[in-house]
C-alpha positions as CSV (number, residue, x, y, z in Angstrom):
1,I,62.9,-11.3,-55.0
2,E,63.3,-14.9,-55.9
3,I,63.0,-17.4,-53.0
4,I,63.3,-20.7,-55.0
5,N,64.8,-20.8,-58.5
6,D,66.2,-23.8,-60.3
7,A,65.4,-26.1,-57.4
8,S,67.5,-24.0,-55.0
9,V,66.8,-21.5,-52.3
10,T,68.4,-18.2,-53.3
11,A,71.2,-16.5,-51.5
12,D,68.9,-13.8,-50.3
13,W,67.2,-16.3,-48.0
14,G,70.3,-18.3,-47.0
15,G,70.6,-21.0,-49.8
16,N,69.4,-24.5,-49.3
17,A,70.7,-24.6,-45.6
18,S,67.5,-22.5,-44.8
19,L,65.1,-25.2,-46.1
20,Q,63.8,-27.7,-43.7
21,F,60.7,-29.8,-42.7
22,Q,59.1,-28.9,-39.5
23,A,56.4,-30.5,-37.3
24,C,57.2,-33.9,-38.8
25,G,55.8,-37.1,-37.3
26,T,58.5,-39.0,-39.2
27,C,60.5,-36.7,-41.5
28,E,62.3,-39.6,-43.1
29,E,59.0,-40.5,-44.9
30,I,59.1,-37.1,-46.7
31,S,61.7,-36.6,-49.4
32,L,62.9,-33.5,-51.2
33,T,64.7,-34.1,-54.5
34,T,65.8,-32.1,-57.6
35,V,64.2,-33.4,-60.8
36,T,64.4,-32.1,-64.3
37,D,61.1,-30.9,-65.9
38,D,60.9,-30.7,-69.7
39,Q,59.4,-27.2,-69.5
40,R,61.2,-25.8,-66.4
41,G,64.5,-27.4,-66.1
42,D,65.5,-28.2,-62.5
43,V,62.6,-28.1,-60.0
44,M,62.0,-29.2,-56.3
45,Q,60.0,-32.4,-56.0
46,I,58.4,-33.1,-52.5
47,S,57.1,-36.7,-52.0
48,Y,55.2,-38.0,-48.9
49,S,55.3,-41.8,-48.4
50,E,52.2,-43.9,-47.8
51,N,53.1,-43.8,-44.1
52,A,54.0,-40.1,-43.9
53,G,52.9,-37.9,-41.0
54,H,52.3,-34.2,-41.3
55,A,55.2,-32.0,-42.4
56,V,55.6,-28.4,-43.1
57,L,58.1,-27.2,-45.7
58,E,59.8,-24.1,-44.3
59,I,62.3,-21.7,-45.6
60,Q,63.7,-19.6,-42.9
61,T,66.6,-17.2,-43.5
62,T,69.9,-18.1,-41.9
63,G,70.9,-14.4,-42.1
64,A,69.3,-11.1,-41.6
65,A,65.6,-10.6,-42.1
66,V,64.5,-9.4,-45.5
67,D,62.3,-6.3,-46.3
68,V,59.6,-7.3,-48.8
69,S,57.3,-4.4,-48.2
70,A,57.7,-3.0,-51.8
71,F,56.0,-6.1,-53.2
72,T,52.3,-6.8,-53.6
73,E,52.2,-10.6,-53.7
74,L,53.9,-13.9,-53.2
75,S,53.7,-16.2,-56.2
76,F,54.8,-19.7,-56.9
77,D,54.4,-22.4,-59.5
78,I,53.3,-25.9,-58.5
79,K,52.6,-29.1,-60.4
80,I,50.7,-31.9,-58.8
81,L,51.9,-35.4,-59.5
82,N,49.8,-37.3,-56.9
83,I,47.2,-36.0,-54.5
84,G,44.1,-37.2,-52.6
85,S,40.7,-35.9,-53.8
86,D,40.2,-33.8,-50.6
87,V,43.6,-32.3,-50.1
88,G,44.2,-28.6,-49.8
89,F,47.4,-26.7,-49.0
90,N,48.3,-23.9,-46.6
91,Y,50.8,-21.1,-46.8
92,L,52.1,-18.7,-44.3
93,A,55.0,-16.4,-43.7
94,K,56.5,-15.0,-40.5
95,S,58.6,-12.0,-39.4
96,S,60.8,-12.0,-36.3
97,T,57.9,-10.7,-34.3
98,S,54.8,-12.3,-35.9
99,L,53.2,-15.2,-37.7
100,Q,50.0,-15.1,-39.6
101,M,47.3,-17.7,-39.7
102,P,47.6,-20.1,-42.7
103,V,46.2,-18.9,-46.0
104,D,44.2,-21.7,-47.7
105,I,45.6,-22.6,-51.1
106,S,43.5,-24.6,-53.6
107,V,45.2,-26.4,-56.4
108,A,43.7,-28.4,-59.3
109,D,44.5,-32.1,-59.5
110,S,46.3,-31.5,-62.8
111,D,49.6,-32.5,-64.2
112,F,50.1,-29.0,-65.6
113,W,51.9,-26.2,-63.9
114,Q,49.8,-23.8,-62.0
115,T,50.7,-20.3,-60.7
116,I,49.5,-19.6,-57.2
117,T,49.4,-16.0,-56.0
118,V,48.9,-14.8,-52.4
119,P,48.3,-11.1,-52.0
120,V,50.4,-9.3,-49.3
121,S,47.0,-8.1,-47.8
122,A,46.4,-11.8,-46.8
123,L,49.6,-11.6,-44.7
124,N,48.5,-8.6,-42.7
125,A,49.8,-10.1,-39.4
126,V,53.4,-10.2,-40.8
127,D,55.8,-7.3,-40.6
128,A,56.8,-7.1,-44.3
129,T,59.9,-5.1,-43.4
130,D,61.2,-7.9,-41.3
131,V,60.5,-11.3,-43.0
132,I,62.5,-14.3,-41.7
133,A,60.4,-17.1,-43.2
134,P,59.0,-16.2,-46.6
135,F,57.7,-19.6,-47.5
136,I,56.0,-22.1,-45.2
137,F,53.9,-24.5,-47.1
138,F,52.1,-27.7,-46.1
139,P,49.2,-29.9,-47.1
140,D,46.0,-30.1,-44.8
141,V,46.9,-31.8,-41.6
142,G,46.7,-35.6,-41.9
143,K,46.2,-35.4,-45.7
144,G,49.7,-35.8,-47.1
145,T,49.7,-39.6,-47.5
146,G,51.2,-40.4,-51.0
147,L,51.3,-36.7,-52.0
148,V,53.8,-35.7,-54.7
149,Y,54.3,-32.2,-56.0
150,Q,56.8,-30.0,-57.6
151,L,57.7,-26.4,-56.9
152,D,59.3,-23.8,-59.1
153,D,59.9,-20.0,-59.2
154,V,58.8,-19.0,-55.7
155,R,59.0,-15.3,-55.5
156,W,57.9,-11.9,-54.1
157,Q,56.7,-9.6,-56.9
Protein backbone atom coordinates (compact mmCIF):
# COMPACT_ATOMS: atom_id res chain seq x y z
CA ILE A 1 0.00 0.00 0.00
CA GLU A 2 1.52 3.29 -1.08
CA ILE A 3 1.51 6.13 1.46
CA ILE A 4 3.47 8.76 -0.51
CA ASN A 5 3.90 8.53 -4.26
CA ASP A 6 4.90 11.32 -6.68
CA ALA A 7 5.11 13.85 -3.81
CA SER A 8 1.52 13.22 -2.70
CA VAL A 9 -0.16 11.27 0.06
CA THR A 10 -2.30 8.58 -1.57
CA ALA A 11 -6.09 8.44 -1.34
CA ASP A 12 -5.93 5.40 0.99
CA TRP A 13 -4.53 7.74 3.64
CA GLY A 14 -6.64 10.80 2.91
CA GLY A 15 -4.50 12.67 0.37
CA ASN A 16 -2.34 15.65 1.24
CA ALA A 17 -4.95 16.92 3.72
CA SER A 18 -3.69 14.19 6.08
CA LEU A 19 -0.10 15.51 6.09
CA GLN A 20 0.93 17.97 8.78
CA PHE A 21 3.75 19.02 11.07
CA GLN A 22 3.20 18.36 14.77
CA ALA A 23 5.02 19.50 17.91
CA CYS A 24 6.43 22.52 16.15
CA GLY A 25 8.21 25.26 17.99
CA THR A 26 7.69 27.45 14.92
CA CYS A 27 6.21 25.52 12.01
CA GLU A 28 6.72 28.43 9.62
CA GLU A 29 10.44 27.65 9.78
CA ILE A 30 9.86 24.24 8.21
CA SER A 31 8.76 23.99 4.61
CA LEU A 32 7.37 21.18 2.52
CA THR A 33 7.64 21.54 -1.24
CA THR A 34 7.36 19.38 -4.32
CA VAL A 35 10.57 19.24 -6.36
CA THR A 36 11.50 17.29 -9.47
CA ASP A 37 14.33 14.80 -9.11
CA ASP A 38 16.17 13.67 -12.27
CA GLN A 39 15.78 9.99 -11.30
CA ARG A 40 12.44 9.98 -9.47
CA GLY A 41 10.25 12.69 -10.91
CA ASP A 42 8.22 14.59 -8.29
CA VAL A 43 9.32 14.06 -4.67
CA MET A 44 8.64 15.76 -1.34
CA GLN A 45 11.34 18.05 -0.01
CA ILE A 46 11.36 19.00 3.67
CA SER A 47 13.57 21.93 4.72
CA TYR A 48 14.29 23.23 8.22
CA SER A 49 15.54 26.81 8.50
CA GLU A 50 18.58 27.78 10.56
CA ASN A 51 16.13 28.86 13.30
CA ALA A 52 13.85 25.84 13.09
CA GLY A 53 12.58 24.19 16.22
CA HIS A 54 11.61 20.55 16.46
CA ALA A 55 8.90 19.31 14.10
CA VAL A 56 7.34 15.94 13.39
CA LEU A 57 6.10 15.13 9.88
CA GLU A 58 2.89 13.16 10.40
CA ILE A 59 0.49 11.51 8.01
CA GLN A 60 -2.73 10.68 9.80
CA THR A 61 -5.67 9.38 7.83
CA THR A 62 -8.66 11.67 7.51
CA GLY A 63 -10.92 8.65 7.01
CA ALA A 64 -11.19 5.15 8.37
CA ALA A 65 -8.24 3.28 9.83
CA VAL A 66 -6.36 1.00 7.42
CA ASP A 67 -5.52 -2.68 7.94
CA VAL A 68 -1.83 -3.25 7.11
CA SER A 69 -1.52 -6.58 8.92
CA ALA A 70 -0.78 -8.46 5.68
CA PHE A 71 2.50 -6.56 5.21
CA THR A 72 5.90 -7.32 6.75
CA GLU A 73 7.60 -3.93 6.53
CA LEU A 74 7.31 -0.23 5.95
CA SER A 75 9.84 1.12 3.44
CA PHE A 76 10.66 4.55 2.16
CA ASP A 77 13.29 6.24 0.05
CA ILE A 78 15.18 9.24 1.36
CA LYS A 79 17.81 11.53 -0.09
CA ILE A 80 19.77 13.81 2.22
CA LEU A 81 20.65 17.26 0.85
CA ASN A 82 21.89 18.87 4.08
CA ILE A 83 22.35 17.32 7.52
CA GLY A 84 24.46 17.84 10.64
CA SER A 85 27.10 15.24 11.49
CA ASP A 86 25.26 13.82 14.50
CA VAL A 87 21.66 13.81 13.25
CA GLY A 88 19.54 10.68 13.27
CA PHE A 89 15.88 10.21 12.50
CA ASN A 90 12.97 8.55 14.26
CA TYR A 91 9.97 6.75 12.82
CA LEU A 92 6.76 5.61 14.44
CA ALA A 93 3.21 4.66 13.55
CA LYS A 94 0.01 4.59 15.55
CA SER A 95 -3.31 2.86 15.62
CA SER A 96 -6.45 4.30 17.16
CA THR A 97 -5.60 2.62 20.47
CA SER A 98 -1.79 2.63 20.59
CA LEU A 99 1.44 4.37 19.70
CA GLN A 100 4.83 2.67 19.68
CA MET A 101 8.11 4.09 20.89
CA PRO A 102 10.15 5.71 18.09
CA VAL A 103 12.33 3.45 15.97
CA ASP A 104 15.83 4.88 15.40
CA ILE A 105 16.59 5.41 11.72
CA SER A 106 20.16 5.90 10.56
CA VAL A 107 20.81 7.46 7.19
CA ALA A 108 24.09 8.09 5.41
CA ASP A 109 25.11 11.67 4.72
CA SER A 110 24.93 11.04 1.00
CA ASP A 111 23.32 12.78 -1.94
CA PHE A 112 22.18 9.38 -3.29
CA TRP A 113 18.75 7.85 -2.69
CA GLN A 114 18.66 5.34 0.18
CA THR A 115 15.93 2.84 0.94
CA ILE A 116 15.02 2.51 4.62
CA THR A 117 13.08 -0.53 5.80
CA VAL A 118 11.33 -0.90 9.16
CA PRO A 119 10.08 -4.42 9.95
CA VAL A 120 6.55 -4.68 11.30
CA SER A 121 8.03 -6.54 14.28
CA ALA A 122 9.58 -3.21 15.37
CA LEU A 123 6.06 -1.80 15.58
CA ASN A 124 4.74 -4.40 18.02
CA ALA A 125 2.80 -1.85 20.09
CA VAL A 126 0.68 -0.83 17.09
CA ASP A 127 -2.50 -2.67 16.14
CA ALA A 128 -1.72 -3.34 12.46
CA THR A 129 -5.40 -3.95 11.71
CA ASP A 130 -6.28 -0.39 12.78
CA VAL A 131 -3.54 2.02 11.60
CA ILE A 132 -4.50 5.69 11.59
CA ALA A 133 -1.00 7.22 11.24
CA PRO A 134 1.25 5.10 9.02
CA PHE A 135 4.17 7.52 8.81
CA ILE A 136 5.43 9.78 11.61
CA PHE A 137 8.99 10.89 10.89
CA PHE A 138 11.30 13.39 12.56
CA PRO A 139 14.97 14.23 13.21
CA ASP A 140 16.46 13.78 16.67
CA VAL A 141 15.07 16.45 19.01
CA GLY A 142 16.94 19.73 18.65
CA LYS A 143 18.97 18.53 15.64
CA GLY A 144 16.90 19.77 12.68
CA THR A 145 18.60 23.13 12.13
CA GLY A 146 19.38 23.51 8.41
CA LEU A 147 18.22 19.96 7.63
CA VAL A 148 17.02 19.34 4.07
CA TYR A 149 15.86 15.94 2.84
CA GLN A 150 13.62 14.43 0.17
CA LEU A 151 11.12 11.58 0.51
CA ASP A 152 9.72 9.27 -2.13
CA ASP A 153 7.85 6.02 -2.40
CA VAL A 154 6.72 5.54 1.22
CA ARG A 155 4.91 2.20 1.35
CA TRP A 156 3.82 -0.87 3.30
CA GLN A 157 5.02 -4.04 1.58
